N, C-alpha and C positions, 0 to 999 in steps of 0.2 A: 534573468532566467531563474526558474525555481526548480527544486528537486523535491519530489514526493516519495520518500523512502518507506519501505515496508517489506514484509515477507509475502504478503498477498497470497495467502494459502487458505482459501481461495480468494480471488479478486471478486468482491461483492458489488452489489448495486450501490452501496454506500461509497465504496472506493471510486467507482465510475462517476458517481455524482460529484465527488470532491474534485476529481480531475476535470470534469466539465466546468465547474465553477472556477478552479484555479487557472484554466487555460484562457479565460477572459480577463483575469487579473494580471497575468504575466505574459510577456512576449513568447516565452517558451517554457514548457513543463516537461521534466524528465521523470517518468515513473521508474523509480530505482528499486529493483528487487535486490534487497540486501541479503547476503548470505551470512546467517547468524548461527554460529556453532552451538549456541544454547537452545536453539529451536530445532525441532525435528519435522521439517515440512514433508508433505505427502509426495512431493515430486522435486526433482532437481530444479535449480534456478532457471536454466535455459527453457525447460518445459513450462514452468510457471510464467516466464516472460512471454512465451508464445501464446499462452492462454490469455494473458493481459492484452497483448496486441490484437488478438481475435475479438476481444470484448470491447475494443474502442473503435468508433467510427473511422473509416478510412479517410474521411475529409477533415479530420482533426490534424492538420498539417503541422501545428506547433506543439504536438505532443509526441514524445519519443519514449521508448521503453529500453532500459538497459539493466545490466546486472553488475554487482560490485561486492567484493569481499574487502572489508576494512571500514574505517571510519567514514561516515557520510560526509563529514566536513572535508576530508581529504579528497573525496570524489568531487565535491563542490569546487574546491580549489583547482583541481585538474581540469574541470569543465568550464570554469568561470561563472558558476551559479552563485547568486548573491543572497538567496533565501531558501530555507527549508520549509516545506508545507507539511503540516500534520493535522490529522483529524482528531477531535476530542469529543467523545460521546458522553462520558460520565465524570463525576468528581474524582473517582479513582484514576481514570485516564489522566485527568488534569494534574494530579499529584505527580504521577510518573513523568508526564510530558513536560512539566515545569522543570524538573531536575535535568531532563535531557536537553531542554532548550537552554538552560543556564550553562550547561557544559558546552553546547554548540556555540553559544554566544561568546564564551571565553576563547573558543577556537576560531572565532572570526566570522561565524555565519549565524545570523538571526533566524528565528523561527516564527512563522505565521500559523496560528491555529484556526481551523475552520470547524465550526460545529456542524453536525449532520442536519439535514432537513428532518423535521419531526417524524415524518412517515418512514424514514430510514434509520432512525436512532437506535432501534433495537437490533439491527443487523450487525453481527460481528462475524469475523472469520471463524472463531471457535464454534459459534452456534451453527454456522453454515456447514462446517466440517462434521459436527455431531449429527446434523440433519441428514447429510449425505451418507454418513456411515449407517445410521438407523434405516434410511431408505434402502440402501444396498442390502442390509441384513434381512429385510423383509421381501426382497425380490425372490421369485421362485428360481431355484438353481436347476440345472439340467437333470440332476439325479432325482429331483422332486417332481418333475413334470411327467 
């Protein structure tokens, strides 16, 4: 079983593609919405989890969505997961992910990195949030109509 952790704010096509690829590599994949006090998501974890569930095909029976506050390795131990799956888009991502993977390995859970497909490499949650914010700002409001 694999765990794919992240804040998923929002859950992008790149995230969905990574889950699609991981689900054929592992018998079970848990998309884990991590609650991170250092990040300020646009919605609570339960609402983000619902959005992720809605974005995944119903027939992906070996994929589950869950939320967790704490170390991902503690979640893995609790659920019996043997690997963490992470996406790596850039060399900057790789530096950060390498440190995280080293720590997780010390705590007993190895990490598998999956690069994005080329047509999805430019998509990030930060860019998607910025686009959504800019799009909303340009929508006519009731007072303007």
